[in-house]
C-alpha positions, 0 to 999 in steps of 0.5 A: 496491438491494442492489447499491449497498450492496455497491459501494465508496464514492466515498471508498474509491475516492478512497483507492486513488488516493491511495495510489499517489502515496505510494509515489512520495514514499516512495522517495526518503526512503530504503529504510531508513525504508520497511523499518521499517514493513513486516512479512513475513506470507508468502514475498513478502508484506508488510504496510506501514504508512504516512502519507499526506496525514495519514491512516494507511494499512495496505497488504498486497501481494505484492512481486517482485524486479526484475533489479537485486535490489531488492524492488518492490510488485506488482499484487496487494494492497490498501490501507485507511485506519486510523481 
């Protein structure tokens, strides 16, 4: 029974899948608006605050620089819903 309490709930799993499309929809809006909600906490680590489907999301993620020199979000990171 302890394992069930430690496992993430369905709503937490759903949050992770909801967070991915928000990144795709944010990029066409322009990087100027996206960078306003980003705060650097390490060499290539940033905290980003965004809104998706009426929910405020806090994303802590490592970024990398691609061949063109633009910053892209990496796989290492997590997203949480701010209540």
